[in-house]
Backbone as CSV, one residue per row, in Angstrom:
resi,resn,N_x,N_y,N_z,CA_x,CA_y,CA_z,C_x,C_y,C_z
1,MET,54.258,-74.812,1.652,55.093,-73.905,0.876,54.793,-73.929,-0.654
2,GLU,54.548,-75.214,-1.078,54.283,-75.381,-2.504,52.949,-74.726,-2.848
3,ALA,51.955,-74.870,-2.005,50.643,-74.244,-2.224,50.733,-72.711,-2.276
4,GLU,51.573,-72.218,-1.390,51.779,-70.776,-1.308,52.454,-70.245,-2.621
5,ALA,53.393,-71.021,-3.098,54.063,-70.672,-4.323,53.111,-70.661,-5.543
6,VAL,52.244,-71.654,-5.551,51.218,-71.708,-6.622,50.268,-70.545,-6.570
7,GLN,49.873,-70.197,-5.365,48.969,-69.032,-5.200,49.616,-67.819,-5.710
8,LYS,50.941,-67.573,-5.311,51.610,-66.366,-5.726,51.740,-66.326,-7.242
9,THR,52.067,-67.492,-7.829,52.189,-67.621,-9.266,50.840,-67.224,-9.956
10,THR,49.719,-67.760,-9.394,48.434,-67.538,-9.959,48.176,-66.030,-9.846
11,GLU,48.435,-65.367,-8.712,48.195,-63.958,-8.473,49.002,-63.145,-9.493
12,SER,50.316,-63.591,-9.673,51.159,-62.783,-10.549,50.700,-62.871,-12.034
13,THR,50.162,-64.075,-12.419,49.642,-64.281,-13.757,48.420,-63.429,-13.998
14,PHE,47.501,-63.428,-12.971,46.292,-62.658,-13.056,46.581,-61.161,-13.183
15,ILE,47.544,-60.672,-12.438,47.904,-59.270,-12.427,48.511,-58.932,-13.837
16,HIS,49.374,-59.898,-14.375,49.980,-59.635,-15.690,48.943,-59.496,-16.772
17,TYR,47.944,-60.356,-16.742,46.976,-60.286,-17.844,45.869,-59.289,-17.637
18,PHE,45.555,-58.990,-16.400,44.352,-58.177,-16.119,44.783,-56.831,-15.421
19,GLY,45.853,-56.824,-14.776,46.400,-55.581,-14.137,45.707,-55.298,-12.778
20,ILE,46.227,-54.302,-12.069,45.613,-53.872,-10.809,44.355,-53.088,-11.100
21,TRP,43.251,-53.491,-10.427,41.950,-52.799,-10.668,41.818,-51.618,-9.630
22,THR,41.474,-50.431,-10.255,41.240,-49.268,-9.397,39.857,-49.340,-8.742
23,TRP,39.642,-48.517,-7.750,38.329,-48.498,-7.147,37.252,-48.077,-8.121
24,PHE,37.522,-47.197,-9.022,36.604,-46.810,-10.045,36.187,-48.032,-10.916
25,GLU,37.185,-48.786,-11.310,36.875,-49.943,-12.210,36.139,-51.038,-11.454
26,LYS,36.421,-51.179,-10.193,35.708,-52.208,-9.436,34.197,-51.762,-9.230
27,ILE,34.023,-50.532,-8.939,32.663,-49.980,-8.678,31.882,-49.978,-9.981
28,TRP,32.551,-49.531,-11.093,31.898,-49.449,-12.377,31.386,-50.821,-12.815
29,LEU,32.268,-51.789,-12.776,31.942,-53.136,-13.198,30.812,-53.771,-12.289
30,THR,30.948,-53.555,-10.926,29.955,-54.158,-10.110,28.572,-53.542,-10.293
31,ILE,28.415,-52.257,-10.401,27.173,-51.557,-10.526,26.515,-52.056,-11.905
32,PHE,27.213,-51.934,-12.973,26.603,-52.240,-14.259,26.355,-53.743,-14.412
33,THR,27.208,-54.527,-13.849,26.830,-55.998,-13.902,25.602,-56.314,-13.128
34,ALA,25.488,-55.703,-11.951,24.273,-55.910,-11.161,23.056,-55.451,-11.862
35,ILE,23.150,-54.306,-12.467,21.936,-53.765,-13.201,21.615,-54.617,-14.430
36,THR,22.655,-55.092,-15.119,22.457,-55.898,-16.280,21.758,-57.208,-15.939
37,ILE,22.238,-57.851,-14.860,21.558,-59.102,-14.383,20.122,-58.849,-13.930
38,TYR,19.900,-57.725,-13.350,18.457,-57.353,-12.919,17.571,-57.215,-14.104
39,LEU,18.088,-56.493,-15.173,17.350,-56.300,-16.377,17.025,-57.603,-17.092
40,PHE,18.001,-58.521,-16.964,17.802,-59.861,-17.554,16.574,-60.573,-17.054
41,PHE,16.418,-60.508,-15.683,15.255,-61.126,-15.074,13.918,-60.256,-15.136
42,ALA,14.108,-58.947,-14.955,12.961,-58.056,-14.844,12.271,-57.973,-16.202
43,PHE,13.003,-57.926,-17.320,12.402,-57.656,-18.659,12.502,-58.956,-19.496
44,GLU,12.815,-60.104,-18.848,12.960,-61.426,-19.580,13.819,-61.249,-20.737
45,ASP,15.019,-60.672,-20.553,15.923,-60.423,-21.602,16.469,-61.740,-22.106
46,SER,17.032,-61.722,-23.297,17.551,-62.944,-23.906,18.897,-63.271,-23.267
47,LEU,19.301,-64.494,-23.151,20.538,-65.005,-22.638,21.699,-64.444,-23.458
48,ILE,21.552,-64.379,-24.831,22.559,-63.873,-25.643,22.820,-62.347,-25.429
49,GLY,21.729,-61.636,-25.067,21.876,-60.265,-24.785,22.650,-60.045,-23.460
50,LEU,22.439,-60.953,-22.520,23.140,-60.808,-21.208,24.615,-61.129,-21.452
51,VAL,24.942,-62.165,-22.195,26.376,-62.527,-22.453,27.068,-61.431,-23.247
52,SER,26.302,-60.829,-24.265,26.923,-59.760,-25.033,27.202,-58.575,-24.172
53,SER,26.309,-58.246,-23.282,26.501,-57.075,-22.449,27.646,-57.204,-21.508
54,LEU,27.721,-58.368,-20.759,28.763,-58.652,-19.788,30.163,-58.683,-20.406
55,THR,30.244,-59.383,-21.547,31.542,-59.539,-22.190,31.974,-58.187,-22.787
56,GLY,31.036,-57.386,-23.230,31.324,-56.082,-23.804,31.839,-55.174,-22.730
57,MET,31.326,-55.222,-21.528,31.736,-54.345,-20.481,33.169,-54.759,-20.041
58,LEU,33.443,-56.051,-19.954,34.764,-56.503,-19.591,35.784,-56.080,-20.624
59,CYS,35.370,-56.203,-21.884,36.249,-55.800,-22.994,36.704,-54.310,-22.877
60,VAL,35.708,-53.434,-22.809,36.101,-52.013,-22.838,36.850,-51.535,-21.576
61,VAL,36.589,-52.068,-20.461,37.310,-51.667,-19.281,38.724,-52.166,-19.361
62,LEU,38.991,-53.280,-19.993,40.365,-53.768,-20.184,41.138,-52.967,-21.277
63,VAL,40.386,-52.463,-22.246,40.951,-51.596,-23.234,41.472,-50.272,-22.515
64,ALA,40.551,-49.737,-21.655,40.889,-48.537,-20.911,42.124,-48.688,-20.097
65,LYS,42.394,-49.947,-19.623,43.512,-50.262,-18.779,44.693,-50.577,-19.661
66,GLY,44.561,-50.608,-20.998,45.650,-50.953,-21.902,46.041,-52.381,-21.794
67,LYS,45.067,-53.275,-21.553,45.432,-54.672,-21.405,44.983,-55.493,-22.686
68,ILE,45.897,-56.260,-23.200,45.637,-56.990,-24.415,44.546,-58.057,-24.243
69,THR,44.231,-58.491,-23.023,43.165,-59.438,-22.744,41.799,-58.892,-23.171
70,ASN,41.625,-57.633,-23.431,40.384,-57.096,-23.895,39.872,-57.821,-25.130
71,TYR,40.797,-58.215,-26.026,40.433,-58.782,-27.281,39.785,-60.176,-27.133
72,TYR,40.118,-60.937,-26.101,39.519,-62.250,-25.907,37.997,-62.110,-25.553
73,PHE,37.697,-61.103,-24.734,36.285,-60.866,-24.427,35.558,-60.247,-25.656
74,GLY,36.387,-59.479,-26.392,35.814,-58.819,-27.618,35.355,-59.831,-28.656
75,ILE,36.023,-60.976,-28.738,35.704,-62.041,-29.643,34.284,-62.523,-29.367
76,ILE,33.992,-62.809,-28.158,32.655,-63.236,-27.720,31.631,-62.139,-27.929
77,ASN,31.950,-60.959,-27.548,31.033,-59.768,-27.676,30.646,-59.516,-29.072
78,THR,31.598,-59.504,-30.025,31.294,-59.156,-31.400,30.332,-60.212,-32.049
79,LEU,30.565,-61.450,-31.700,29.683,-62.509,-32.283,28.243,-62.393,-31.780
80,THR,28.083,-62.234,-30.425,26.741,-62.133,-29.863,26.001,-60.927,-30.155
81,TYR,26.777,-59.812,-30.105,26.117,-58.469,-30.405,25.740,-58.385,-31.905
82,GLY,26.617,-58.909,-32.796,26.308,-58.913,-34.186,24.999,-59.654,-34.541
83,TYR,24.820,-60.786,-33.863,23.565,-61.486,-34.101,22.343,-60.710,-33.596
84,LEU,22.443,-60.070,-32.410,21.369,-59.292,-31.893,20.995,-58.131,-32.835
85,ALA,22.058,-57.391,-33.282,21.844,-56.277,-34.140,21.085,-56.734,-35.488
86,TYR,21.455,-57.913,-35.953,20.797,-58.415,-37.178,19.311,-58.637,-36.922
87,THR,18.986,-59.257,-35.723,17.620,-59.548,-35.443,16.765,-58.250,-35.296
88,TYR,17.398,-57.136,-34.946,16.615,-55.872,-34.839,16.709,-55.043,-36.116
89,GLY,17.255,-55.597,-37.173,17.265,-54.927,-38.469,18.334,-53.858,-38.572
90,LEU,19.278,-53.770,-37.636,20.328,-52.839,-37.679,21.514,-53.476,-38.435
91,TYR,21.326,-53.525,-39.783,22.267,-54.248,-40.580,23.682,-53.622,-40.626
92,GLY,23.761,-52.327,-40.454,25.037,-51.737,-40.400,25.853,-52.197,-39.203
93,ASP,25.167,-52.194,-38.077,25.767,-52.689,-36.844,26.184,-54.118,-36.880
94,ALA,25.227,-54.885,-37.460,25.485,-56.339,-37.568,26.713,-56.630,-38.418
95,MET,26.837,-55.972,-39.604,27.903,-56.162,-40.441,29.240,-55.670,-39.815
96,LEU,29.121,-54.594,-39.117,30.248,-54.023,-38.430,30.884,-54.984,-37.487
97,ASN,30.035,-55.692,-36.694,30.552,-56.563,-35.676,31.012,-57.899,-36.227
98,LEU,30.223,-58.472,-37.170,30.569,-59.764,-37.672,31.657,-59.763,-38.782
99,LEU,31.679,-58.713,-39.578,32.578,-58.721,-40.730,33.841,-57.845,-40.421
100,PHE,33.729,-56.926,-39.385,34.886,-56.116,-39.123,35.501,-56.294,-37.711
101,TYR,34.621,-56.101,-36.711,35.074,-56.174,-35.328,35.671,-57.548,-35.012
102,PHE,34.951,-58.569,-35.506,35.366,-59.979,-35.121,36.775,-60.281,-35.592
103,PRO,37.026,-60.139,-36.901,38.439,-60.344,-37.345,39.455,-59.346,-36.798
104,ALA,38.944,-58.111,-36.463,39.836,-57.124,-35.918,40.349,-57.495,-34.567
105,GLN,39.666,-58.336,-33.827,40.149,-58.760,-32.509,41.474,-59.525,-32.639
106,PHE,41.558,-60.346,-33.618,42.734,-61.200,-33.837,43.911,-60.308,-34.307
107,ILE,43.647,-59.300,-35.169,44.657,-58.367,-35.643,45.153,-57.596,-34.399
108,GLY,44.178,-57.100,-33.537,44.561,-56.421,-32.333,45.501,-57.180,-31.418
109,ILE,45.176,-58.446,-31.209,46.025,-59.303,-30.366,47.419,-59.382,-30.942
110,TYR,47.533,-59.463,-32.264,48.856,-59.539,-32.892,49.649,-58.196,-32.804
111,LEU,48.976,-57.144,-33.151,49.707,-55.848,-33.173,49.992,-55.290,-31.747
112,TRP,49.030,-55.405,-30.816,49.363,-55.059,-29.485,50.474,-55.851,-28.864
113,GLY,50.486,-57.131,-29.320,51.591,-58.037,-28.789,52.937,-57.606,-29.287
114,LYS,52.944,-56.861,-30.455,54.273,-56.393,-30.984,54.651,-55.113,-30.370
115,HIS,53.772,-54.443,-29.664,54.094,-53.114,-29.041,53.788,-53.127,-27.556
116,ARG,54.235,-54.151,-26.857,54.018,-54.226,-25.406,54.894,-53.217,-24.669
117,ALA,54.307,-52.729,-23.577,55.125,-51.856,-22.569,55.961,-52.723,-21.795
118,THR,57.241,-52.545,-21.810,58.189,-53.450,-21.051,58.358,-53.007,-19.674
119,GLY,58.633,-53.968,-18.781,58.968,-53.693,-17.434,57.816,-53.149,-16.607
120,ASN,56.583,-53.495,-16.999,55.464,-52.980,-16.231,54.399,-54.078,-16.019
121,VAL,54.574,-54.881,-14.985,53.727,-56.037,-14.783,52.384,-55.606,-14.285
122,GLN,52.246,-54.593,-13.503,50.955,-54.226,-12.887,50.141,-53.200,-13.722
123,GLY,50.790,-52.591,-14.666,50.061,-51.551,-15.383,49.602,-51.990,-16.742
124,GLU,49.765,-51.083,-17.736,49.360,-51.348,-19.072,50.158,-52.343,-19.839
125,ASP,49.631,-52.993,-20.853,50.348,-53.881,-21.685,50.987,-53.187,-22.891
126,VAL,50.404,-52.109,-23.300,50.766,-51.624,-24.609,51.277,-50.143,-24.578
127,VAL,52.153,-49.803,-25.563,52.664,-48.467,-25.713,51.641,-47.641,-26.477
128,VAL,51.229,-46.482,-25.973,50.209,-45.735,-26.691,50.793,-44.602,-27.487
129,ALA,50.028,-44.074,-28.464,50.535,-43.030,-29.379,49.441,-41.936,-29.578
130,ARG,49.835,-40.922,-30.372,48.857,-39.783,-30.663,48.704,-39.659,-32.190
131,VAL,47.522,-39.293,-32.638,47.205,-39.025,-34.084,47.814,-37.645,-34.452
132,GLN,48.444,-37.614,-35.553,49.064,-36.349,-36.073,48.164,-35.602,-37.085
133,LYS,47.577,-36.292,-38.012,46.791,-35.702,-39.112,45.224,-35.817,-38.823
134,LYS,44.792,-34.967,-37.908,43.396,-35.057,-37.451,42.385,-34.629,-38.549
135,PHE,42.728,-33.484,-39.245,41.735,-32.936,-40.219,41.388,-33.935,-41.319
136,ARG,42.398,-34.648,-41.817,42.183,-35.640,-42.878,41.271,-36.730,-42.370
137,LEU,41.435,-37.103,-41.157,40.590,-38.116,-40.512,39.150,-37.670,-40.396
138,ILE,38.939,-36.432,-40.115,37.534,-35.909,-40.011,36.820,-35.954,-41.324
139,VAL,37.554,-35.410,-42.402,37.009,-35.359,-43.713,36.710,-36.748,-44.335
140,LEU,37.563,-37.715,-44.056,37.356,-39.146,-44.517,36.107,-39.694,-43.728
141,THR,35.941,-39.387,-42.504,34.887,-39.977,-41.734,33.531,-39.512,-42.339
142,ILE,33.403,-38.207,-42.603,32.149,-37.629,-43.134,31.839,-38.216,-44.475
143,LEU,32.824,-38.396,-45.312,32.620,-38.955,-46.655,32.113,-40.357,-46.575
144,LEU,32.718,-41.150,-45.721,32.376,-42.583,-45.588,30.964,-42.759,-44.969
145,TRP,30.670,-41.806,-44.029,29.311,-41.833,-43.415,28.194,-41.638,-44.455
146,ALA,28.378,-40.660,-45.328,27.404,-40.344,-46.403,27.230,-41.552,-47.363
147,LEU,28.376,-42.149,-47.803,28.286,-43.240,-48.763,27.647,-44.483,-48.105
148,TYR,27.932,-44.766,-46.799,27.386,-45.907,-46.206,25.977,-45.774,-45.926
149,ALA,25.499,-44.545,-45.656,24.071,-44.234,-45.438,23.224,-44.616,-46.701
150,ILE,23.810,-44.246,-47.878,23.200,-44.584,-49.160,23.043,-46.097,-49.286
151,PHE,24.107,-46.844,-48.911,24.091,-48.289,-48.999,23.057,-48.927,-48.121
152,LEU,22.872,-48.377,-46.858,21.872,-48.895,-45.971,20.460,-48.610,-46.402
153,VAL,20.268,-47.491,-47.064,18.956,-47.221,-47.697,18.634,-48.276,-48.714
154,TYR,19.619,-48.665,-49.509,19.395,-49.748,-50.505,19.049,-51.060,-49.815
155,LEU,19.602,-51.341,-48.638,19.353,-52.608,-47.899,18.006,-52.596,-47.255
156,GLY,17.461,-51.399,-47.005,16.163,-51.290,-46.324,16.256,-51.358,-44.873
157,GLY,17.380,-50.928,-44.326,17.675,-50.957,-42.835,16.854,-49.929,-42.088
158,ARG,16.973,-49.919,-40.765,16.286,-48.998,-39.900,17.276,-47.972,-39.272
159,SER,16.759,-46.836,-38.917,17.601,-45.819,-38.255,18.867,-45.544,-39.142
160,ILE,18.698,-45.194,-40.379,19.738,-45.150,-41.331,20.810,-44.148,-40.991
161,GLY,20.443,-42.922,-40.546,21.416,-41.980,-40.171,22.275,-42.383,-38.967
162,LEU,21.621,-42.846,-37.935,22.352,-43.292,-36.739,23.137,-44.562,-36.979
163,ASP,22.554,-45.499,-37.677,23.172,-46.788,-37.957,24.468,-46.587,-38.814
164,SER,24.395,-45.662,-39.820,25.537,-45.422,-40.680,26.607,-44.676,-39.836
165,ALA,26.197,-43.681,-39.054,27.177,-42.921,-38.246,27.896,-43.734,-37.269
166,THR,27.153,-44.643,-36.548,27.766,-45.473,-35.509,28.747,-46.463,-36.190
167,THR,28.306,-47.025,-37.353,29.136,-47.991,-38.062,30.477,-47.377,-38.489
168,ILE,30.403,-46.224,-39.193,31.642,-45.674,-39.795,32.525,-45.155,-38.650
169,LEU,31.924,-44.448,-37.689,32.710,-43.992,-36.553,33.424,-45.137,-35.756
170,SER,32.648,-46.281,-35.679,33.195,-47.412,-34.912,34.402,-48.054,-35.708
171,VAL,34.288,-48.055,-37.030,35.417,-48.580,-37.854,36.633,-47.715,-37.616
172,ILE,36.382,-46.341,-37.686,37.527,-45.447,-37.478,38.103,-45.665,-36.047
173,ALA,37.239,-45.705,-35.017,37.682,-45.884,-33.665,38.462,-47.251,-33.492
174,GLN,37.947,-48.269,-34.085,38.629,-49.620,-33.953,40.018,-49.607,-34.573
175,ILE,40.138,-48.880,-35.747,41.420,-48.796,-36.371,42.405,-47.951,-35.476
176,LEU,41.912,-46.918,-34.952,42.709,-46.138,-34.002,43.105,-46.947,-32.797
177,MET,42.210,-47.729,-32.341,42.461,-48.566,-31.167,43.595,-49.629,-31.452
178,ILE,43.429,-50.296,-32.641,44.459,-51.281,-33.010,45.838,-50.609,-33.170
179,LYS,45.814,-49.350,-33.652,47.096,-48.626,-33.824,47.502,-47.917,-32.560
180,ARG,46.748,-48.033,-31.450,47.082,-47.661,-30.129,47.063,-46.118,-29.885
181,TYR,46.151,-45.466,-30.670,46.032,-43.964,-30.546,45.110,-43.548,-29.441
182,VAL,45.559,-42.524,-28.679,44.742,-41.956,-27.587,43.416,-41.468,-28.126
183,GLU,43.423,-40.820,-29.316,42.260,-40.206,-29.855,41.103,-41.169,-30.089
184,GLN,41.338,-42.452,-30.093,40.273,-43.429,-30.305,39.096,-43.164,-29.322
185,TRP,39.512,-42.722,-28.045,38.518,-42.587,-27.093,37.453,-41.455,-27.387
186,LEU,37.932,-40.382,-27.992,37.085,-39.303,-28.421,36.077,-39.758,-29.475
187,VAL,36.470,-40.644,-30.355,35.519,-41.179,-31.353,34.583,-42.156,-30.664
188,TRP,35.118,-43.013,-29.720,34.241,-43.969,-28.991,33.160,-43.206,-28.203
189,ILE,33.474,-42.052,-27.608,32.519,-41.274,-26.841,31.330,-40.951,-27.753
190,LEU,31.603,-40.415,-28.959,30.587,-40.054,-29.890,29.774,-41.345,-30.369
191,VAL,30.499,-42.440,-30.624,29.815,-43.695,-31.044,28.866,-44.142,-29.952
192,ASN,29.328,-44.086,-28.740,28.442,-44.516,-27.604,27.146,-43.703,-27.412
193,ILE,27.303,-42.381,-27.558,26.192,-41.476,-27.384,25.116,-41.860,-28.536
194,LEU,25.635,-41.946,-29.744,24.702,-42.275,-30.883,24.116,-43.647,-30.757
195,SER,24.861,-44.616,-30.246,24.361,-45.932,-30.194,23.306,-46.064,-29.042
196,ILE,23.394,-45.353,-27.945,22.399,-45.327,-26.952,21.108,-44.836,-27.561
197,ALA,21.171,-43.756,-28.288,19.970,-43.162,-28.930,19.355,-44.201,-29.928
198,MET,20.200,-44.821,-30.710,19.706,-45.721,-31.737,18.975,-46.945,-31.100
199,TRP,19.593,-47.515,-30.063,18.995,-48.717,-29.423,17.732,-48.370,-28.673
200,ILE,17.664,-47.212,-28.032,16.453,-46.857,-27.322,15.283,-46.691,-28.351
201,ILE,15.624,-46.001,-29.428,14.576,-45.749,-30.448,14.060,-47.155,-30.941
202,GLU,14.966,-48.038,-31.304,14.528,-49.314,-31.866,13.840,-50.273,-30.823
203,LEU,14.323,-50.270,-29.598,13.678,-51.062,-28.516,12.243,-50.574,-28.306
204,ILE,12.061,-49.229,-28.307,10.630,-48.738,-28.130,9.818,-49.029,-29.340
205,ARG,10.417,-48.775,-30.542,9.676,-48.945,-31.853,9.253,-50.353,-32.047
206,GLN,10.143,-51.374,-31.684,9.842,-52.790,-31.969,9.407,-53.476,-30.691
207,ASP,9.218,-52.760,-29.645,8.790,-53.381,-28.390,9.741,-54.482,-27.948
208,GLY,11.058,-54.203,-28.100,12.106,-55.178,-27.767,12.317,-55.285,-26.285
209,ASN,12.980,-56.425,-25.912,13.259,-56.633,-24.460,14.727,-56.694,-24.148
210,ASP,15.613,-56.365,-25.090,17.073,-56.468,-24.879,17.630,-55.119,-24.368
211,TRP,17.045,-54.682,-23.176,17.455,-53.450,-22.655,18.836,-53.454,-22.072
212,ALA,19.361,-54.663,-21.763,20.712,-54.784,-21.349,21.714,-54.231,-22.338
213,ILE,21.325,-54.247,-23.662,22.251,-53.725,-24.649,22.355,-52.230,-24.546
214,ALA,21.142,-51.533,-24.312,21.171,-50.104,-24.129,21.974,-49.733,-22.853
215,LEU,21.852,-50.574,-21.851,22.649,-50.300,-20.625,24.149,-50.544,-20.930
216,MET,24.437,-51.555,-21.741,25.843,-51.792,-22.134,26.471,-50.576,-22.760
217,TRP,25.702,-49.932,-23.676,26.268,-48.757,-24.379,26.442,-47.534,-23.371
218,THR,25.529,-47.517,-22.396,25.702,-46.495,-21.310,26.975,-46.693,-20.584
219,ALA,27.248,-48.017,-20.187,28.401,-48.337,-19.491,29.688,-48.004,-20.409
220,PHE,29.504,-48.296,-21.738,30.631,-48.019,-22.654,30.915,-46.464,-22.647
221,LEU,29.875,-45.668,-22.542,30.075,-44.176,-22.642,30.897,-43.741,-21.385
222,ILE,30.552,-44.230,-20.231,31.226,-43.883,-19.024,32.682,-44.323,-19.039
223,ASN,32.845,-45.598,-19.629,34.174,-46.146,-19.715,35.053,-45.393,-20.700
224,SER,34.397,-44.950,-21.819,35.194,-44.244,-22.817,35.759,-42.914,-22.301
225,ILE,35.002,-42.211,-21.469,35.467,-41.031,-20.828,36.649,-41.328,-19.926
226,TYR,36.476,-42.421,-19.098,37.599,-42.894,-18.243,38.772,-43.265,-19.036
227,GLY,38.532,-44.012,-20.178,39.547,-44.421,-21.002,40.384,-43.373,-21.616
228,TYR,39.689,-42.319,-22.034,40.439,-41.142,-22.640,41.339,-40.491,-21.610
229,LEU,40.850,-40.296,-20.367,41.673,-39.664,-19.332,42.798,-40.603,-18.977
230,ASN,42.557,-41.893,-18.876,43.612,-42.891,-18.524,44.659,-42.979,-19.568
231,TRP,44.277,-43.077,-20.833,45.267,-43.179,-21.902,46.097,-41.874,-22.047
232,ARG,45.518,-40.712,-21.811,46.315,-39.484,-21.799,47.385,-39.576,-20.711
233,LYS,46.975,-40.109,-19.583,47.933,-40.269,-18.424,49.045,-41.300,-18.839
234,LEU,48.611,-42.377,-19.450,49.639,-43.382,-19.910,50.592,-42.842,-20.919
235,TYR,50.041,-42.005,-21.847,50.902,-41.464,-22.887,51.951,-40.550,-22.278
236,LYS,51.511,-39.670,-21.314,52.482,-38.754,-20.689,53.505,-39.534,-19.835
237,LYS,53.084,-40.618,-19.182,53.967,-41.365,-18.354,54.935,-42.086,-19.218
238,GLN,54.531,-42.691,-20.374,55.436,-43.389,-21.253,56.392,-42.421,-21.938
239,GLU,55.863,-41.222,-22.223,56.715,-40.209,-22.867,57.877,-39.790,-22.028
240,VAL,57.623,-39.648,-20.731,58.723,-39.331,-19.756,59.635,-40.411,-19.634
241,LEU,59.196,-41.730,-19.595,60.071,-42.880,-19.452,60.985,-43.074,-20.638
242,THR,60.525,-42.659,-21.863,61.331,-42.864,-23.046,62.320,-41.761,-23.316
243,LYS,62.249,-40.650,-22.505,63.188,-39.505,-22.728,64.530,-39.798,-22.040
């Protein structure tokens, strides 16, 4: 009886922190994890690239589920990915991860913890919201993209246009994520498309072997579409519950 009680407690704790996994989430993670591991051996990928890819995929699927545990995997992902981006000369991406994403994980843990969804053990952790002033956000994004591109030219970085765009859009998306906005996913979709293009260009140009990173961004793209649909559903459900 005691062993059964411990098992039930363990299962309850797992559900609380990770939630119930849908068939889409199980299939999504299984397929991309298998492909990532295959690429690791087939292309003699780096171990740090493998760790970055796997933790990144776990992070984003947990965000899509509205689970605060995403940030713990995000801490590992930002450190490993930031290092890889630096080695490929993608200084914008490197600074984004090491100087912004990494500390943002701890801010996210704190702020999401203050806005937990109550009475929902199996579902999302956090209460979601919607952006009201979208036009101002678009104008600010374009301005920052242009200014950061100039800065990257000064640093002598590679893929300046793409690197600048993915960096600025990622900053905007991360802030929207920390503030629990549904619209973060529309920005992430654009970030993921541009990041796939940027990494493929640089992997081919520099004869790199970290193809697991390009695959990671492809997985991110699929997840961001799923995340947008799921968070819209969460917002509508929470809106009904609060009326």
